[in-house]
C-alpha positions as CSV (number, residue, x, y, z in Angstrom):
1,M,83.8,118.4,95.9
2,T,83.2,117.0,92.4
3,R,81.1,113.8,92.7
4,I,81.8,110.8,90.5
5,L,79.3,107.9,90.2
6,V,81.4,104.7,90.0
7,C,79.5,101.6,88.9
8,D,81.3,98.2,88.9
9,D,80.2,94.8,90.2
10,E,83.8,93.7,91.2
11,P,84.4,94.9,94.9
12,Q,88.1,95.1,94.4
13,I,87.8,97.4,91.4
14,L,85.2,99.5,93.2
15,R,87.6,99.9,96.1
16,A,90.5,100.7,93.9
17,L,88.5,103.3,92.0
18,R,87.3,105.0,95.2
19,V,91.0,105.3,96.4
20,V,92.2,106.6,93.0
21,L,89.4,109.2,92.8
22,R,89.8,110.3,96.4
23,E,93.5,110.9,95.9
24,A,92.7,112.9,92.8
25,G,90.4,115.1,94.8
26,F,87.0,113.6,93.8
27,E,84.2,112.0,95.9
28,A,83.3,108.6,94.6
29,I,79.6,107.5,94.7
30,P,79.8,103.6,94.5
31,A,77.2,101.4,92.8
32,A,77.4,97.6,92.1
33,T,74.5,97.3,89.6
34,A,72.9,99.2,86.8
35,E,69.7,99.8,88.8
36,E,71.7,101.1,91.8
37,A,73.7,103.4,89.6
38,L,70.6,104.9,87.9
39,D,68.8,105.3,91.3
40,R,71.8,107.1,92.9
41,A,72.2,109.3,89.8
42,A,68.5,110.2,89.9
43,V,68.4,111.0,93.7
44,R,71.5,113.3,93.6
45,P,73.0,113.8,90.2
46,P,76.7,113.4,90.1
47,D,79.2,115.5,88.1
48,A,80.4,112.5,86.0
49,A,80.2,108.7,85.8
50,I,82.5,105.8,85.4
51,V,80.6,102.7,84.4
52,D,81.7,99.1,83.8
53,L,80.5,97.6,80.6
54,V,79.4,94.2,82.1
55,L,77.0,94.4,85.1
56,P,74.9,91.7,86.7
57,D,71.6,93.3,85.7
58,G,72.4,95.0,82.4
59,D,75.4,96.7,80.8
60,G,77.2,100.0,80.8
61,V,75.9,100.9,77.4
62,E,72.3,100.8,78.7
63,V,73.2,102.8,81.8
64,T,74.9,105.4,79.5
65,R,71.9,105.6,77.3
66,R,69.5,106.0,80.3
67,L,71.7,108.7,81.8
68,R,71.9,110.5,78.5
69,E,68.1,110.9,78.5
70,W,68.4,113.6,81.0
71,S,72.1,114.5,81.6
72,E,75.1,115.8,79.7
73,M,77.5,114.7,82.5
74,P,80.8,113.1,81.3
75,I,80.5,109.3,81.1
76,I,83.5,106.9,80.8
77,V,82.8,103.3,80.1
78,L,85.3,100.7,81.6
79,S,85.7,97.2,80.1
80,A,88.0,94.2,79.9
81,V,86.7,93.9,76.3
82,G,88.8,95.9,73.9
83,D,86.5,95.0,70.9
84,E,86.0,97.9,68.5
85,D,82.3,97.1,68.1
86,E,81.8,97.4,71.9
87,K,83.7,100.7,71.9
88,V,81.5,102.1,69.1
89,R,78.3,100.9,70.8
90,A,79.3,102.7,74.0
91,L,80.3,105.9,72.3
92,E,77.2,106.0,70.2
93,A,75.1,105.5,73.3
94,G,76.6,108.8,74.5
95,A,79.8,107.8,76.4
96,D,82.5,110.4,76.3
97,D,85.3,107.8,76.5
98,Y,86.1,104.1,76.7
99,V,88.9,102.7,78.9
100,T,90.1,99.1,78.6
101,K,91.0,97.1,81.8
102,P,93.6,96.9,83.2
103,F,94.0,100.7,83.2
104,G,96.5,103.0,84.6
105,P,95.0,105.2,87.4
106,R,96.8,108.3,86.1
107,E,95.4,107.8,82.6
108,L,91.9,107.3,84.0
109,V,92.0,110.4,86.1
110,A,93.5,112.4,83.2
111,R,90.7,111.3,80.9
112,L,88.1,112.1,83.5
113,Q,89.6,115.6,84.1
114,A,89.6,116.2,80.3
115,A,85.9,115.2,80.0
116,L,85.0,117.5,83.0
117,R,86.9,120.4,81.4
118,R,85.1,119.9,78.1
119,V,81.7,120.2,79.8
120,A,82.8,123.3,81.7
121,K,83.9,125.0,78.4
122,E,81.1,123.9,76.2
123,A,79.2,127.1,76.5
124,D,79.5,128.4,72.9
125,E,83.0,129.7,72.8
126,P,83.6,132.1,69.9
127,V,87.3,131.1,69.6
128,V,89.2,128.0,70.5
129,R,93.0,128.1,71.0
130,A,95.3,125.1,71.4
131,D,99.1,125.0,71.1
132,G,99.4,127.6,68.3
133,L,96.1,126.7,66.6
134,E,93.3,129.3,66.7
135,I,89.8,128.5,65.4
136,D,87.2,131.3,65.2
137,F,83.8,129.7,64.8
138,A,81.9,132.8,63.9
139,A,84.3,134.1,61.3
140,R,85.1,130.5,60.1
141,T,88.8,131.3,60.1
142,V,91.8,129.2,61.3
143,R,95.3,130.3,62.1
144,V,98.4,128.3,62.9
145,D,101.1,130.3,64.8
146,G,99.4,133.5,63.7
147,A,99.4,132.6,60.0
148,P,96.0,132.1,58.3
149,V,95.3,128.6,57.0
150,H,92.9,128.0,54.2
151,L,90.4,125.2,54.8
152,T,87.6,124.0,52.5
153,P,84.1,124.3,54.0
154,I,84.0,120.6,54.7
155,E,87.4,120.7,56.4
156,F,86.3,123.6,58.6
157,D,83.1,121.8,59.6
158,L,85.0,118.7,60.5
159,L,87.5,120.7,62.6
160,R,84.7,122.6,64.2
161,T,82.9,119.4,65.2
162,L,86.0,117.9,66.6
163,A,87.0,121.1,68.5
164,R,83.5,121.6,70.0
165,H,83.9,118.1,71.6
166,R,87.6,118.4,72.4
167,G,88.9,115.6,74.4
168,R,86.0,113.4,73.5
169,L,86.4,110.4,71.2
170,L,83.9,110.7,68.3
171,T,83.1,107.7,66.2
172,H,83.5,107.6,62.4
173,R,79.7,107.4,62.1
174,S,78.9,110.3,64.3
175,L,81.4,112.5,62.5
176,L,80.2,111.5,59.1
177,V,76.5,112.1,60.0
178,E,77.2,115.4,61.6
179,V,79.5,116.8,58.9
180,W,78.3,115.1,55.7
181,G,74.8,113.8,56.5
182,L,73.1,110.5,57.1
183,E,73.7,109.2,53.5
184,Y,77.5,109.2,54.2
185,A,77.2,107.4,57.6
186,S,79.4,104.4,56.5
187,D,81.8,106.2,54.1
188,T,84.9,106.1,56.3
189,A,87.2,106.5,53.2
190,V,85.8,110.0,52.8
191,L,86.5,110.8,56.4
192,R,90.0,109.4,56.4
193,T,90.9,111.5,53.3
194,H,89.6,114.8,54.9
195,V,91.3,114.0,58.3
196,A,94.6,113.5,56.4
197,N,94.1,116.8,54.6
198,L,93.3,118.6,57.9
199,R,96.3,117.2,59.6
200,R,98.6,118.3,56.8
201,K,97.2,121.9,57.1
202,I,97.0,122.4,60.9
203,G,99.6,119.8,62.0
204,P,99.2,116.2,63.0
205,A,99.2,116.6,66.8
206,H,95.7,118.1,67.2
207,V,93.7,115.1,65.8
208,Q,94.3,111.8,67.5
209,T,93.2,108.5,66.0
210,D,91.6,105.5,67.9
211,P,92.1,102.8,65.2
212,G,88.9,101.4,63.9
213,V,86.8,103.6,66.2
214,G,87.2,107.3,65.5
215,Y,89.0,110.6,66.3
216,R,89.4,113.1,69.0
217,F,90.7,116.7,69.1
218,V,93.4,117.3,71.7
């Protein structure tokens, strides 16, 4: 059974998460503090983690950063704070996603399943297919409903970066650094222009926006 580390200092939230995960076919590994979460993950590494942002002995961002030192497991950060800066901080520490409380159980499970699928598929696939869109990484070609689509080199690199992390929310900064380089790290206007061009060519449904934070390929 897929094991999910669940770290939250509110007993009622922890109980609710255990029930939700059990009903979805997962085994929940509970922890109430950052230290307990890190200890449990080290003793028997889970398949994924759901971590609250505010903990009595630290925060979910630090837990995420520590887990990322040795693991690529999917990590979802939970928080009652919907602040953009907090989302960006969590994502740049290595979180795969950020869910704001109160959350819908079905949405949380769906995001967890998407993150687990991404990890399972991340072994260098030569081709990605999604709802009529086909991306051939090696040939650097893109087709929509079988018809070739011309992308500029930058547009292709942007699409490839998003597609390789499909389902994962990528911040503006991480996309700019990976595609354009460190000197463009704060140039969100450049990124928005190229995302708009990409959507026009491949269709708007494949690239989702999280306003003020970043984009994800779906």
